[in-house]
N, C-alpha and C positions, 0 to 999 in steps of 0.2 A: 919619343915614346908616349908622352902624354897626348900628342896629336893623334897617333895611332890608335891609343886606347879610347879616345873621344870619338873617332871615326867608326870604330868597330860596331857599336850599336846601330849606326846609321846604315852600314853595309848589311847587317843582319835584317833590318827592317826592310830594306830594299829587296832583299831575297824573298822575304815573306810576302811583300806586296806583289811581286811577280808571280809567286806560287798561288797567292790568293786570287789574282786576276785570272790565272788559267783555271783554278777551281770554280770560279764563277762563270767564266766564258764557255767552258766545256759543256756543262748541263744545258746552258742556254742554246748552244748550237745543236746539242743532241735533241732538245725539245723542238727546236726549229725544224729539224729534219723530220721528226715524227709528224709535225703539223703539215709539212710539205707533202709527205707521203699520203696523208689523210686527204689533201685537196686534189690529188691526181685522179684522172679518169681510170676506170679499170683497165683500159687497153694499154695504158703506159705505167701501170703498177706492177712491178716484178712480183714473183711468187713469194719471195721473202724479203721483207723491208726491214725486219729486225735481225740482228746477229749479236754474237758475244761482244763484238766491238761497240755495239749500242750501248750495252751495260756498262762497258768500260768508261764511257764518257761521263757517267754520273757518279761513279764511285772512285776511280783511281785518282783524279786530280784533287778531290775533296780530302781523301785520306793522305795523299802526298803533302798537301798544304799543312794538314795537321802535324805531320811528322817534321816538316820543315820548321814549323813554329817551335818545336821543342829541340830539334837537332838540325840547325840551318845547313850544315855541311854534309849531311847524309846524302850520298849519291843516289841511293835506291829511292829516296823520296823524290828527287828531281827526276829520275826515270819514270816514276809514276805520274808525275804532273805532265811531263812532256809527252809520254805515250798516251795518256788520257786525252790531252788537248789535240794530239795528232788524230786519234780516233774520231774526235768531234769534227775536226776539219774534214776528215774523209767522209763521214756520214752526211754531213750537210752539203758537201760538193757532190756526192753521189745523187742526193735527192734533188739538188738544184740542176744537175745534169739532165735528169728525166723530166724535170719541170720545163726546162728550156727547150728540150726535144718536143715535149707535148705542145708547146707554143710555136713550134716550127723554127726555133733559133738553133739550128743545127751546128753551126760554127761554134757558138758559145758552149753548146753542149759537149762538143769534141774536145774543147780546150779544158773543160772541167774534169775530163778524165785524168789529167795530170795531177791536180791536188787530191783527187779521190785516191789514186794509187800510191802517191808518195806518203799521204797520211796513214794508209793501210800499212805500208812497208815500215814507217817509223814506229807505229804502234805495235806491229808484230814483233819487230826486233827488240824493242825496249822491254816489252811487257812479258812476251812468252819465252824469250831467250836470255837476254841480259839480266833481267831482274832475278829470275831464279838462280842464275849462276852467281850472282852477287849477294843473295840473301843468306843469313840475316844480318851479317856485319858489314856489308859494303865492300868485300874483297872476295876475289876468286879463291876456291878452295886450295889451288895450287897453280903453278905455271903450266902444268900438264893439261889443264882444262882450257887453255887458249885456243887450241884447235877447234874445240866446240863453238867458241864464240866466232872464230873466223868462218867456220862452216855455216853459221846462222846468217852472218852478214852476206856471204856469197850467195846462199840459197835465196834469201830474201831480195838481194839485188838482182839475181837472175829472173825471179818471178816479177819483179818491178819493170825490168827491161823488156820482158815478154809482153806485159800488159801495155806498157806505154808505146812501145814501138811496133806492135803487132798491126797487121792489115785490118781494115774494116771488113766485117762480115759481108758475105754476098747477099744480095736481096733475097728475102724469102726464108732466110736461115735463122731468123729471130722471131720471137712471139710478138714483137712490137710493130706498129704500123709503118715505122720507117727506120732506116739505118742510121745510127749515130756515127758520123765520120771520125776518123782518127787523123788529126793534122800532122802528127809525128810518125806516121807509119813508115816502116822501112821494108819494102817488098823483098829485098835480098835476104832477109832474116825468115821469111815465111816458110822455106822448106825445113828449117831447124826448130820451128816453134813447138813441135810435138816433143822433140828431145828435151828442149829447154823446160817445158812444162813438167815432164816426167821427173827430170833430175832435180829441178828446183823444189818441187813439192816433196819428193823424197828427202832431199837435204833439209827442208823446213821441218818435217815431222821427226827427222833423225836429231836435228839440233834441239828441238823441243824436248825429246825424250832424254838426251843427254843432259839438258838443263835440269830436268827433274831427277835424273840419276845423280847429278852433283849434290843435290840436297840429301839424297839417300846416303851417299858416302859421307857427307858431313855428319849426318846423324849417327852413323855407324861409329864414327871415331870420336864423337863428342862425349862429354861428361853427362851425368844424368840430367842436370838442368839444361844443358845445351840440347839433349835429346828431345826434351819435351818442347823446348823453344822452336826447334827446326821442324818438329812434327806438324805444326800448324801450316806453314806455307807448303811443305811436301804433300800433305793431304790435298790442299786447295789446287795446286798445279797438277797433281796426278789425277784428280777427279776431273779437272778441266780437259786435260789431253785425252783422257779416256772418253768422255762424251763428245768431244770435238771430232775424234776419229769416227765414232758411231754416227754422229751428225752428218758427216760426209758420206756415209753409205745409206743411212736411213734419216731423212730430214726431221722426223718427229723427235729425235734425240738432240736436236738443236736447242730445244728449250732448256733441258738440264744444263747444257754447256753455257747458255746465257746466264743461268743462275750461279753456276760455279764461277764464271768470269767476274760477276759482281761481288762474289765473296773473297776473291783473291787478295785485294788490297787490305781488307780487314785481318786476314790470316797473317799477312806480312807485318801489319801494324802490331799485332799481338806478339809476334816474334821479335821485332825491333824493340818494343817497349817492355819486353820480358813480362808481359801481362799474362800471368798463369793462374788466374782464379779457377780455372776448370781445365782438367787435364785433356791433352788431345787423345790419349789412350782411352780415356773415359768416353769422349765423343765417338770414337771409332767403335769401341766396344758396344755401346748402347745403340748406335746407329745400325750395326751389323745385327744385334739381337733383335731390334724392333723390326728391321726389314724382313729378317728370316721368319719371325713369328707372323708377321702380316701376310707374307706369301704363302707359307705352308699352311696356316689356319684358313686362309681364303681357299687354297686348293682343296683342303679337307671339306670345308663347308660346302663348296660348290659340287665337289665329288660326291658327298654324302647326300646333298639335296637331289642331285640328278639320279643317283641310285634309287633313293626313296621314292621319287616321283615315278620310276619305271616300275618298281616293285609294288608300290601302292598307288596305282594310277587313279587320278580323279581326286586325290586328297593332297592338295598342295599345302595346306596348313600343316598336316602331319609331316610332310617332306621337309618343310622349313624348321619345325621344331626338333626333328631328328637331326638335321644337319647342324643346328646351333648346338645342341647337346654334344654331338660327336666332335665338333670343333672345340667346344669348351673343355672337353676331357683332354684334348691334346694340349691345350694352352700352356699350362704350368710346367708339364714335363719337358715340352719342347723348349720353353724359355730357359730352364735350367740347363738342358743340353746344349743350347746354343751358347749360353754364357760360359759353360765350362770349355767348349771348343774354342771361343774367342780368347779366353784366358790362356789356354794352352798355346794358341797361336801367337799371342802378343808376348807371353812371359815364359814360354817354354815348358819344360817338365814340372816346374814349381808353380804353374799357373792355376792348378786346381786345388782349391783348399780342402776338398774331400780327400784327395790323395795325400796331402800333407798330414791331414788328421789321421788317416790310417797309418802313416809312417810314424808319427808321434805315438800313436796308441801302441804299436808293436815295440817301439823303443822303450816305453814306459813300463810295459808289462814285465819285461825281463831285467828290470833294474830296481835297486833300492831307491829311496826317495832322493838321496843326495845325488846319485848318478842320473836319476830321472830328470833333474834340473838341467844337467848337462845336455841331455837329449832335447829338452824343450828349446833351449836357446840355440842348438845347432839346427834343428828343424825350422825354427822361426827365421833364422838368419838366412837359410836357403830359400825359404818360401817368400820372404820379403825382399830377397836380393839386396841387402843392405850391408854395410861394412862391419857391424857389429850388433849383437843383441846381448842384453844382460837381464838377469832376474834377481831382484832383492827381496828376500822374505822378511817381513815385519815380524821380529821376534825379540826376545830378551837379548839375544846375541845374534844380531842380523847376519844372515847368510847371503853372499853375493857370488853369483856365477855368471861368468862373461864368456862369450864366443866372439872372437875378433875385438874390434875397438869401436865403442859407442860414442867416444868424443864428448866434449863438454856441452854440446847443444842437442843431446839426445832427447827424443820425443818420450814422455813418460805416459804409460797407460797403467792405470790402477788395476790390480788384481783382486777381485771381489768374489768371496765364497759364501753363499747364503747370506748376503747382506753385510758381511764383515770383511773389511779390508784386510788381505793377508799378505800383501807385498805390492810391488810394482814392477812393471816390465819397461825396460829402457831400449829404445830403438834407435840405432845410429843412423847416419846419412846413407842415402842410396849408394849402392856399389857402382863400379865402372860399367860402362856399356849397358846400362839398364835404365828404363824409365823410373821415376819415382812413382811406382806403379799405382794406378788407380784401384787395382785390385787389393792393395794393402788393407783396405777397411774390411773386405770380405775375408782375407786371411786372418786378420786380428780378430774379427767376430767369431770366426770358426775355432781358432786355436787358443784364444785367451782363456776360455773356460777350462781348457785342458791344463793350461799353465797355472790357473788359480787352483785347480784340484791338486796338482803336484805341490804347488807351495803350501797348500793347506797340509798335505800329507808330511812334507818336510817340518812344517811347524808342529804338527801333532807328534811326529817322531821326536822332535826335539823336546817338546812338552812332557812326553812320556818318559824320556830319559831323565829329564830334570825332576819329574814326579817320583820316579823311583829313587833318585838320589835324595830328594827331599824326604821321602817316606823313611829311608834308612836313617838319615840325619835326624828327622823328627822323632823316630823310634828311640834312637840313642839318647837324644836330648830329653825326651819324656821319661826314659829310665833314669837318667841322671837327676832330673828335677824330682821324680817320685823319690828316689834314694835320698836326695838331699832333704826333701820335705819330711820324709819319714824319719831320717836319722836326726836331722838338726831339730825338727819340730816335734812330731809325735814321739819320737824316741826319747828325747830329753824330757819332754813333758810327762810321759809314762814313767821314766825313771824317778823323776821328781816326785810323782804321785806314789810311787812304791815306797820311797823314803818317807813320805808323809804318813803313810799307812803304818809303817813300823814304828815311827815315832809316836803315833797316836795310840798304838797298842801298848807301848811302853808306859805312856803317861796316863792311860786310861784310869788306873786304880789310884795312883798317887795324886794325880791332878787333873780331875775331870773337866775343869775350865779350859786347861791348855789342850786337852784332847778335842774338846768341842771346837776350839778355834782351828786346830788342824784339820778337822773334818770339813769345816766351812771352806778352808783354802782348797781342800781335795775336791769339794763340789764345784768351785769356780774353775779349777783346772779341767775337770771333766767337761764343763760347758765350752771351754776353749778347744778342747780335743774334738768335741762334736762339730764346732764351727770349722775347724781345720779340715776334718773329713768331709764336710759338706762342700768346701771349696775345692777339695781335690776331686770329688765325685762330679761337681759341675763342670770342672775343666775337661773331664773325660766325655761327659754327655750332658746336655742340658736337662734338668730334672723335669721341666715342663712337658717333655716328650713323653716320659713315663707316666707323669701324673695326669695330663690332660689329652695326650694324643697329638699328632701332627697338626690336624686341622684347628683344634682349639688352641694349641700352642701358638700358631701363627696368628690366629685372631687376637689372642692376648698380646703377641708381640706387636701387632698393628695398632692395638688400642694404646700401648705404652710408648710407641715410637713416633716420630716426626710431629711434634706439637705444632698446631696451626694447619695441618694437612688432614683433610678428610680421607680416610683410607677404607676402601671397600674390599671385602674378601669373598671370593667365590670359590666353592669346592665342587668339583664334578667327579663322581665315582667314589669307590670305597678306598680309604686311606688307612685301613685298620691294620692290615698284614704287610706293611712295607718293610723291606730290609732296613736294619738299624742304621747302616751307613747312609742309605738314602735319605732317611729321615734327618739325620744330623746335617748332611750337605744341603738339603732344602732349607732347613731352619737357619743355617748360617749364611746362605746366599740371600734369603729374604731379609734377614737381619742386617746384612751389609748393604743391600739395595735400600732399604728404609733409612738407613744411616746416611747414605748418600743424598736421598731425597731431602732429608732434614737439613743437611749441611749446605748443599749446593743448588737444588733444583728450584727453590722458591716457588713450589707447587702449592695449589689449593686443593687438588684432588689427586688421589692415587688409587690404583686398582691392582689387587692381587688375585691371580686365578691359578688354582691347583687342579689339574685335570689328569685323571688317571685313565690310561688306555690299557689295552691288553698286555702289551710289553713295554710301554713307555710311560713315564711321568712327566708331564709338561708343566712348567712353572713360568708364569708371565707376570712381570711387574712393570706397570706403565704409570706415567704421570703427566700432568700437563703443564709442567714447568718450563724453564728456559732452554731445555735441550743441552746437547753437547756442543762446544765450540768448534770451529772449523779446524783450529790447530790443536785438537784434543789428542792427548796421549794417555794410555791407560796407566792408572797409578797402582798402588799396592792393593787397594780395595778391590777394583775390577779385576786385577790380576789373581787375587786369591779366589774370587768367584769363579773364573775360568778354571783354575787349578782343581777346585773341589770337584767341578763337573768333569774334568778330564780324568781325575783319579778314578772315577766310576765309569769311564767310558762314555760319557756324555759330552754335550757340547753346551757352551753358554756364549750367546751372541748379545752384544749391547750395541744399540743403534739410537740415533737421535740427531735430528737437524736443529740448527740454532732457532730458538722460538717455537719449536713443535714438540717439546717434551722428549722423554727418554723412554726407551723400551729395552727391558731385560728379558730375554727369552731362554729358557733352559730346557733341554731334553735329556732325561737320565734313563738309561735302560733298566728294566726291573728284572732281577735275577731270582729264580725260585730255589736255587741251591747254591752251595759254595760259601766262600768266606764272607760275602756281603749279606747272606740270609740271616734273618733273625734266628737266634739260638735260644 
């Protein structure tokens, strides 16, 4: 065992050396073929000297060697190396055949037909038939695909037999100065060559199509990660076959076929190494949209230019400008239409984020906030084609609504409403038979604001319910406190004062000194009663609001708060006739904000802005302190600020980045009548 373990690295190294040798030799032979073609005279140069096979020599062996270095036993990598090297042998043999013929060495040229055709056969079989059948895991999809492999072998073999053993062309039937003889020709096969050609090429194209179809079948049955993995080689092989067939009809399409052939090994490498930095569906989608935009805008441009030149003859510049403007007007609507069409093609009925938004809007309109959350997660789950979606609302009592199963590794998307985080969206893994869709980001960008609105509505509904409960509780507690203070404090004090008055009356004539002492005690008691009443009144409403007004009261508060911090107060608009409840809420919110600045912000400057608009009072408190930490959670103070704003139908948003200060922004609606108006 130790000997085997010691020999294993040497065998692996030997494999890589062989693969590296083919990776080096193939492009050298391919470059040599190009140089030989360049040195031939025009009369001995074929019309097409480059083919998809030429591109294969430069890319397949190199990528195959790279894969062998990482996975030495990967049979697909060896197919790529062998097929690329065979293509190089075929190319250089073909070039040498014409070179030998151009120098009159017809016998040598005839024998060079053999490695030319054999290299072509090995390259075609390994790279266009066997390789896609075995991609991306090195195994056939199932035993039922063996006939496709046999068909490819038979068809390639038949085409090779036809080429190797065919009779030499008759003089004058080729564009070259002389006929290259075939030393292996079999005249008896000549009557059947037409049939062999038709059958062999029909089999070749059928086998290639079946090989690409095998990838499509794999993709349809794969899990989401496998679908994206298989998408790369499927796109490469399908594109190559498409342009190869067109190139056989119209030679101009041979150049795209060459480019696709060069890209195939990289697509296979992406699939083998599971390198998915960029989704294949994104590539397809953007390529389709870009191509469609270019084609349609070009047609519109040239059509508008032609029409303008005909209508406004002699003004070419006017025609060009008109065409450019007309095409530009089409650009953005066309791009959106193509993107929607491609999304629906790739992802089905859930591929259009706009349709999903309409579905979500209809579902949310007819439901209360709690049920609206269920609609949100259901629509998002369908649109993202994932196993589960959940929404968690950040609240005093967090609400959690889930559709399906998100799993432990769910993706988290924050739900932000007007700068305040109101919850989070949890997205589970992709569902079966579906891409991890590249359009997920478009769906999330479209639907996340709706989810944030619903989460905010749920939060506001919960806040409203809690506020109502707190108002009732606070009212009863306040009544209890007033009863206790009046009964235990003022009541007993006044009773004692009444008794003191009676005692002073009885002792006024008999003992004036005792009466005078009792009256002094009565005066002290009255001072205590005045202080108790002042405390009760202050608890109900800060006296500074009545004595100074809201603006001066806030300035006074800023002057007395946050020692060491320079506080600037700005007032915009008339604050004289504000509802009493609004004045109290603003005063308490500013007071709490200044308290937080003094305790936590470590700020040198702060700014308070009171801005009255027609129906809204805006309050802004900012500082240049250390801001909110990343793991910040709202405490009692911030919670009370939000509650005071919510009780009046307003909002309070507290934001701040670490090191960038804190911002408290409050918007309160102004009521001209009703319980909040000043009486």
